[in-house]
N, C-alpha and C positions, 0 to 999 in steps of 0.2 A: 466474769471480769472482776478484778479486785477493786474495791472502792476505799479510798482513804479520805475520810471526811474531816481530816485534821484541821483544815483551814477554818472550819466553823468554831473551833476551840482556840484558835490562835490569839484572838483579842482577849479572851477570858484568861488564858494562861499567862499572857503578858501582864495582866493586871493583878494576878495572884501569885503566891509562892507555892501553892499546892499543885500536885500532879492531877491532871484531869484526863479522862479517857472516854472513848466512844466506841461503839461497835457497829459493824455493818457486815454484809456478806463478803467473805474472803475465801480463797482456796484453803483446803485442809492444812492445818499446821500454822496458819497465820493467826496471830493474836490481836489484841486490841491496840488501837492507836493511842499513844500516850503523849501528852504535851506537858512540858515542864520548863522551868527556868534553870539554867546552869550558868553561873557567872553572868556575863553580859549577853548571853544568847537565849533565845527561845528555841527549845529542842522539841522536835516532833519525831517520835520513834515508834517502830513496830517490828515484831517478828515477821519476816517475809521470806521464808525458805524457798529456794528454787530459782531465784532470779539470776540472770547472767550479769555479773558485775560490770562487764564492758558495755552493756546496753542501758545502764542507768544514767539518766541525765535530767537536769533541771533547766527550765527555760523561763526566764522572767518575762512577764507580759503585763504591762500596766502595774496594778497593785496586786497581781496574782503570780503564782508560780505554777508552771506546768511540769508535772513529773511523768517521765516516760521510762518504762523498763519492760523487758521480756524475760521469759524463762520457761522452765518445765516443772510441773508439780510432781509429787511423790509417786503418782500413778501414771506419769507420762503426759498428763494434760497440759495444754499450752496455756501459759500465763501471759497476759498482755495488760500492763498497767499504764493507763493514760488518765491521770487525775489532775484537777486544777485545785490548788490550795488558795483560797481567797483570804487575803490579808486586809487589814483595815484600809479604807480608801486613803490614798496619798502615800502609802508605804512604798519603799524602794526595795524590791526583793532581789536586786542584782547581786548583793554580797552573800546570798545564801549558798550553802554548800550541802552536798549529800555524800554520805559514806555508806558502805555496805560491808559488814564484817560478820562472819559466822552466822549468816542468815538473818541479820538484823539491819534494817534500813533506818538511817538516822539523817534527818535534815536539821541543819543549824541555821538560824537567822539571827543576825545581830539585833538586839533590842533597839539600837540606835537607828536601824533601818525601818522600824515600825512606827507608823503615825499613830499618835495617841489622841484620844478625844479631849476636848477642853481647851 
């Protein structure tokens, strides 16, 4: 099963302008999760070939986002993505969006929806 541990980097990426990334076990052809800021959005992106675009959806839950998707890998293996992206406590993930183009999964969260410390 694919793991996207991007939520662990969300607060860090929001506080900096540099791109951060992390690695975990993913199907063949999947790259690193990258977090960055683009305009007024926190962007979480990763190569994720083989997903069925119609199966991808986000579900806000408290201060977290649940990401669900299905697909098939390059060797016919089943891909089932069920991940929770933890955002800073008090954040509102409901305006987040997800897109999937050319095998790349991109989640955008408006920075205004993220609770900041202090």
